[in-house]
C-alpha positions as CSV (number, residue, x, y, z in Angstrom):
1,M,65.9,109.0,100.1
2,E,64.5,112.1,101.7
3,I,66.9,115.0,102.5
4,N,67.2,114.0,106.2
5,Q,67.9,110.4,105.4
6,T,70.5,111.5,102.9
7,I,72.3,113.7,105.5
8,W,72.3,110.9,108.0
9,F,73.6,108.4,105.4
10,Y,76.7,110.6,105.0
11,I,77.1,111.9,108.5
12,L,76.6,108.7,110.4
13,P,79.6,106.7,109.1
14,F,82.0,109.6,109.9
15,V,80.5,110.4,113.3
16,F,80.3,106.7,114.3
17,S,83.9,106.1,113.4
18,F,85.1,109.3,115.0
19,I,83.5,108.3,118.3
20,L,84.5,104.6,118.1
21,I,88.2,105.2,117.8
22,H,88.5,107.0,121.2
23,P,87.8,104.1,123.7
24,I,89.7,101.7,121.5
25,T,92.7,104.1,121.3
26,W,92.6,104.5,125.1
27,L,92.6,100.8,125.6
28,V,95.4,100.1,123.0
29,R,97.5,102.9,124.6
30,K,97.2,101.1,128.0
31,V,98.4,97.9,126.4
32,A,101.4,99.7,124.8
33,L,102.3,101.2,128.2
34,R,101.8,97.9,130.0
35,Y,104.1,96.0,127.6
36,Q,106.5,98.9,127.0
37,I,105.9,99.2,123.3
38,M,107.2,102.7,123.1
39,D,109.0,105.1,120.7
40,I,112.1,106.3,122.4
41,A,114.0,109.4,121.3
42,N,117.3,107.6,120.7
43,V,118.3,109.2,117.3
44,S,118.5,112.8,116.2
45,R,115.4,112.7,113.9
46,K,113.2,111.8,116.9
47,I,111.5,115.0,118.1
48,Q,109.7,113.9,121.3
49,R,111.3,114.6,124.6
50,S,110.1,111.4,126.3
51,P,108.9,107.9,125.3
52,V,105.5,107.8,123.5
53,P,103.3,104.7,123.2
54,L,103.1,103.1,119.8
55,L,100.4,100.6,118.4
56,G,98.1,103.4,117.1
57,G,97.7,101.3,114.0
58,L,96.2,98.5,116.0
59,A,93.5,100.9,117.3
60,I,92.9,102.1,113.7
61,F,92.5,98.5,112.5
62,I,90.2,97.3,115.3
63,S,88.0,100.4,114.8
64,L,88.0,99.9,111.0
65,F,86.9,96.3,111.4
66,I,84.1,97.1,113.7
67,A,82.9,100.1,111.6
68,M,83.0,98.1,108.4
69,A,81.2,95.2,110.0
70,V,78.4,97.5,111.3
71,F,77.8,99.3,108.0
72,Y,78.1,96.1,106.0
73,K,75.4,94.6,108.2
74,F,73.1,97.4,107.3
75,G,73.9,97.1,103.6
76,F,75.7,100.5,103.3
77,L,79.2,99.2,102.2
78,T,78.3,97.1,99.2
79,D,76.9,97.9,95.8
80,S,77.4,96.8,92.2
81,K,80.9,98.4,92.2
82,I,82.2,97.1,95.5
83,Q,81.6,93.5,96.4
84,P,81.8,91.6,99.7
85,I,84.8,89.6,98.5
86,C,86.7,92.9,97.9
87,L,85.9,94.1,101.4
88,L,87.2,90.9,102.8
89,G,90.4,91.3,100.9
90,I,90.8,94.8,102.3
91,V,90.3,93.6,105.9
92,L,92.8,90.7,105.5
93,A,95.4,92.8,103.8
94,S,95.0,95.4,106.5
95,L,95.5,92.7,109.1
96,L,98.8,91.7,107.5
97,L,100.0,95.3,107.7
98,V,99.0,95.5,111.3
99,I,100.7,92.2,112.2
100,G,104.0,93.3,110.6
101,G,103.6,96.8,112.1
102,V,103.1,95.6,115.6
103,L,106.1,93.2,115.3
104,D,108.2,96.2,114.2
105,D,106.9,98.4,116.9
106,K,107.9,95.8,119.5
107,Y,111.1,94.3,118.0
108,S,112.3,96.9,115.5
109,L,112.5,94.7,112.5
110,S,115.1,95.1,109.8
111,P,114.1,97.0,106.6
112,T,114.0,93.7,104.7
113,K,111.6,92.1,107.2
114,Q,109.5,95.2,107.3
115,F,109.2,95.2,103.5
116,I,107.7,91.7,103.4
117,W,104.4,92.7,105.0
118,P,103.4,95.5,102.6
119,I,104.3,93.2,99.7
120,M,102.1,90.4,101.0
121,A,99.3,92.9,101.8
122,C,99.3,94.3,98.3
123,L,99.4,90.9,96.6
124,L,96.6,89.6,98.9
125,V,94.2,92.4,98.1
126,L,94.8,91.8,94.4
127,L,93.9,88.1,94.8
128,F,90.5,89.3,96.1
129,G,89.8,91.2,92.9
130,L,91.1,94.8,93.4
131,K,92.5,96.3,90.3
132,V,92.7,99.6,88.4
133,S,90.3,98.8,85.6
134,F,90.7,102.1,83.8
135,I,92.4,105.5,83.9
136,T,91.2,108.7,82.3
137,N,93.4,109.9,79.5
138,P,94.1,113.6,80.2
139,F,94.1,114.2,76.4
140,G,90.7,112.6,75.9
141,G,89.1,109.2,76.3
142,I,89.6,106.3,78.7
143,L,92.4,103.8,78.9
144,Y,91.0,100.4,79.9
145,M,93.7,98.6,81.7
146,D,91.9,95.3,82.1
147,N,91.7,94.6,78.4
148,W,95.1,93.0,78.7
149,Q,94.4,89.5,80.1
150,L,96.3,86.3,80.7
151,N,94.8,82.9,81.5
152,I,97.3,80.8,83.4
153,F,96.1,77.4,84.4
154,G,92.5,78.7,84.5
155,V,93.4,81.7,86.6
156,M,92.6,85.0,84.9
157,L,95.3,87.7,85.4
158,Y,95.3,91.3,84.4
159,P,99.0,92.3,84.2
160,L,98.4,96.1,83.6
161,A,95.4,96.5,85.9
162,Q,96.8,94.5,88.7
163,G,100.4,95.7,88.2
164,L,99.3,99.3,88.4
165,A,97.2,98.7,91.5
166,F,100.2,96.9,93.1
167,F,102.7,99.6,92.6
168,W,100.2,102.3,93.4
169,L,99.3,100.7,96.8
170,L,103.0,100.0,97.6
171,G,103.9,103.6,96.8
172,M,101.1,105.0,99.0
173,I,102.1,102.7,101.8
174,Y,105.7,103.9,101.8
175,T,104.7,107.6,101.3
176,T,102.8,107.7,104.5
177,K,105.4,105.5,106.2
178,F,108.2,108.0,105.4
179,L,105.8,110.9,106.1
180,D,105.2,109.9,109.7
181,G,107.8,112.1,111.3
182,L,105.8,114.8,113.0
183,D,102.9,114.4,115.5
184,G,99.5,114.5,113.7
185,L,101.0,114.8,110.2
186,V,99.9,111.4,108.7
187,S,96.6,111.4,110.6
188,G,95.7,114.8,109.3
189,I,96.7,114.2,105.8
190,A,94.8,110.9,105.8
191,T,91.7,112.7,107.0
192,I,92.0,115.3,104.3
193,G,92.6,112.6,101.6
194,A,89.6,110.6,102.8
195,I,87.3,113.6,102.7
196,V,88.4,114.6,99.2
197,I,87.8,111.0,98.0
198,F,84.4,111.1,99.6
199,I,83.5,114.3,97.8
200,V,84.7,112.7,94.5
201,S,82.5,109.6,95.2
202,L,79.4,111.9,95.3
203,S,79.7,112.2,91.5
204,W,80.0,108.4,91.2
205,D,77.3,106.9,89.0
206,I,75.8,105.0,91.9
207,P,73.7,107.1,94.4
208,F,74.7,106.5,98.0
209,S,77.6,104.3,97.0
210,G,79.5,102.0,99.3
211,T,82.7,103.8,98.3
212,S,81.5,107.0,99.9
213,V,80.7,105.2,103.2
214,F,84.2,103.5,103.1
215,A,85.9,106.9,102.6
216,L,83.8,108.4,105.4
217,I,84.8,105.6,107.8
218,I,88.5,106.2,107.0
219,G,88.1,109.9,107.5
220,G,86.3,109.5,110.8
221,L,88.8,107.1,112.2
222,F,91.9,109.3,111.4
223,A,90.1,112.5,112.4
224,G,89.3,110.9,115.8
225,F,92.8,109.5,116.2
226,L,94.2,112.9,115.4
227,I,93.0,114.1,118.8
228,W,95.3,111.6,120.4
229,N,98.1,112.1,117.9
230,I,98.3,115.9,117.6
231,F,101.3,117.6,119.1
232,P,102.3,116.7,121.7
233,A,101.1,113.2,120.9
234,K,99.7,110.8,123.5
235,I,100.2,107.9,121.2
236,F,101.9,107.3,117.8
237,L,100.5,105.5,114.7
238,G,103.6,103.3,114.7
239,E,104.6,101.2,111.7
240,A,101.2,99.6,111.5
241,G,99.3,102.9,111.5
242,A,101.6,104.7,109.1
243,T,101.5,101.9,106.5
244,L,97.7,101.4,107.0
245,A,97.0,105.0,106.3
246,G,98.6,104.9,102.9
247,F,97.1,101.5,102.1
248,L,93.5,102.6,102.9
249,L,93.8,105.8,101.0
250,G,95.2,103.9,98.0
251,V,92.4,101.4,98.1
252,A,89.7,104.1,98.5
253,A,91.2,105.9,95.4
254,I,90.8,102.7,93.3
255,I,87.4,101.6,94.4
256,S,86.0,105.2,94.0
257,G,86.5,105.0,90.3
258,S,90.3,105.0,89.8
259,K,90.6,108.5,91.3
260,I,94.3,108.2,91.4
261,T,95.1,111.6,90.0
262,T,92.9,113.3,92.7
263,T,94.7,111.3,95.5
264,L,98.1,112.2,93.9
265,L,97.2,115.8,94.2
266,V,96.3,115.4,97.9
267,M,99.5,113.4,98.6
268,G,101.6,115.3,96.1
269,L,104.2,116.9,98.3
270,P,104.7,113.8,100.4
271,I,105.1,111.6,97.3
272,L,107.5,114.0,95.7
273,D,109.4,114.2,98.9
274,V,109.7,110.4,99.1
275,V,110.9,110.2,95.4
276,W,113.5,112.8,96.1
277,V,114.7,111.3,99.3
278,I,115.1,107.8,97.8
279,F,116.9,109.3,94.8
280,R,119.2,111.3,97.0
281,R,120.0,108.4,99.3
282,V,120.6,105.9,96.6
283,F,122.3,107.9,93.8
284,L,123.9,110.9,95.5
285,E,124.8,109.6,99.0
286,R,125.2,105.9,98.0
287,K,123.2,104.8,101.0
288,S,120.3,102.4,101.5
289,P,116.9,104.0,100.7
290,T,115.7,103.0,104.2
291,H,118.6,104.9,105.9
292,G,116.9,107.4,108.2
293,D,117.9,111.1,108.4
294,R,116.5,114.5,109.0
295,K,116.3,115.6,105.4
296,H,112.6,115.0,104.7
297,L,110.5,117.9,103.8
298,H,108.8,118.1,107.2
299,F,112.2,118.1,109.0
300,R,113.4,120.8,106.6
301,L,110.4,122.9,107.6
302,L,111.3,122.5,111.3
303,D,115.0,123.4,110.6
304,S,113.9,126.5,108.7
305,G,112.5,127.9,111.9
306,L,108.9,126.9,111.9
307,S,107.3,125.4,115.0
308,H,106.1,121.8,115.1
309,T,102.5,122.9,114.6
310,Q,103.3,125.4,111.8
311,A,105.2,122.8,109.8
312,V,102.3,120.4,110.0
313,L,99.8,123.1,109.0
314,V,101.9,124.0,106.0
315,L,101.6,120.4,104.7
316,Y,97.9,120.3,105.6
317,F,97.5,123.5,103.5
318,F,99.1,122.0,100.4
319,A,97.1,118.8,100.7
320,A,93.8,120.6,101.2
321,V,94.3,123.2,98.5
322,F,95.5,120.9,95.7
323,G,92.9,118.3,96.8
324,S,90.1,120.9,96.6
325,L,91.3,122.2,93.3
326,S,91.2,118.7,91.8
327,L,87.5,118.6,92.5
328,F,86.8,121.4,90.0
329,N,89.1,120.3,87.2
330,T,88.9,117.9,84.3
331,S,91.7,115.3,83.8
332,Q,93.6,117.8,81.7
333,G,93.2,120.4,84.4
334,K,94.5,117.9,87.0
335,L,97.6,117.3,84.8
336,I,98.3,121.0,84.9
337,L,97.8,121.0,88.7
338,L,100.3,118.2,89.0
339,I,102.9,120.2,87.0
340,V,102.2,123.2,89.3
341,L,102.6,121.0,92.3
342,V,106.0,119.7,91.1
343,L,107.1,123.3,90.5
344,S,105.9,124.3,93.9
345,M,107.9,121.4,95.5
346,I,111.0,122.5,93.6
347,I,110.6,126.2,94.7
348,L,109.8,125.2,98.3
349,G,112.8,122.8,98.3
350,F,115.2,125.6,97.2
351,Y,113.8,128.0,99.7
352,L,114.1,125.5,102.6
353,V,117.7,124.5,101.7
354,K,118.7,128.2,101.4
355,N,117.0,129.1,104.6
356,Y,118.5,126.1,106.3
357,H,122.0,127.2,105.4
358,L,121.2,130.7,106.7
359,V,119.9,129.4,110.0
360,T,122.8,127.0,110.5
361,S,125.3,129.7,109.5
362,S,123.7,132.1,112.0
363,S,123.7,129.4,114.6
364,Y,127.4,128.8,113.8
365,H,128.3,132.5,114.3
366,S,126.3,132.7,117.5
367,T,128.1,129.6,118.8
368,S,131.4,131.1,117.8
369,D,130.6,134.4,119.6
370,I,129.7,132.5,122.7
371,L,132.9,130.5,122.6
372,D,134.9,133.7,122.1
373,I,133.2,135.2,125.2
374,D,133.9,132.1,127.2
375,E,137.5,132.2,126.1
376,D,137.9,135.8,127.2
377,I,136.3,135.1,130.5
378,S,138.7,132.1,131.0
379,K,141.7,134.3,130.1
380,R,140.6,137.0,132.6
381,E,140.1,134.4,135.4
382,A,143.5,132.9,134.7
383,K,145.2,136.3,134.7
384,K,143.4,137.2,138.0
385,S,144.5,133.9,139.5
386,R,148.1,134.6,138.5
387,N,148.1,138.1,139.9
388,E,146.7,136.8,143.2
389,K,149.5,134.2,143.4
390,L,152.1,136.9,142.7
391,N,150.7,139.1,145.4
392,K,150.8,136.3,147.9
393,S,154.4,135.4,147.0
394,D,155.4,139.1,147.5
395,E,153.8,139.1,151.0
């Protein structure tokens, strides 16, 4: 391809998706308003002041389907590494997530019923051939996961390759689901992740690969949706959008050549936050892992005194920095970056907890001072009232 054709090959999917999402989001938002599918601030962890339409995931899915259909038609989405059957599996699995998500947005499903849809989506995409065929050993060489095979009634199974893909996708789904607590947070992180995966795909052994187009479509969709979703949000991703973001990033990481470590670095802080939150709820507080609270990292940032926008930008910063650094490091270098990321999370966690106690302590003293002043005023008014009564009685 000539240089101009090359540029258009990479720009067109992103720009097309970025533009496409706007009219569809506008239409879906109207539907959400019409049928009152809204997120209402009825618990303490809700930060919006008024009801906000949900169903953002439906807009993402419709746009994804149209964009994939268009670029598949022109032969940009398939190559020797990504087959049509795999694309079909991605679309159908995404549809399952959207169905479950829309039902939850409308009827507030129980955690058990919510869990069924991601499980089915992950299993379905595996049936269509998605698997982690190999992972790069940080100490040298490649570990081929699909060498372990089982033939059951004529069906070839890959326990390690498919098992790793299943838990990777499920983990990504729940990472973005738990992360979706601030306006624009998941949309922005998904955009950053897709762009990093696209850059990684440029070093893929197939020129102008379908994986790069797929990553650009994802990036364009979430970047476009971010305009609607940035604080103060006009529409939320909802359950469907939050789970779809993690699923699509997880799939893109696999089909771009098992770039799981790179995606881990982009999503590192949210993933570590989810791990810690689940551990804390289950083992320390003896609660359900799905029990909602305001102890996620993004809420801690707000409670430390940051504004909504500042808290989101902090998480964008970590995703962009560690994602960018992964592009210039070998597998061993990425392992070191992961260790640095874990240490960063620990340091940030201690700082936020300490700062949170200082802020709440300050708030407590301020409240006490106000109460003392109110009490003094009340005493003065009472004394004045008694004196007036005494004066009247003397008269």
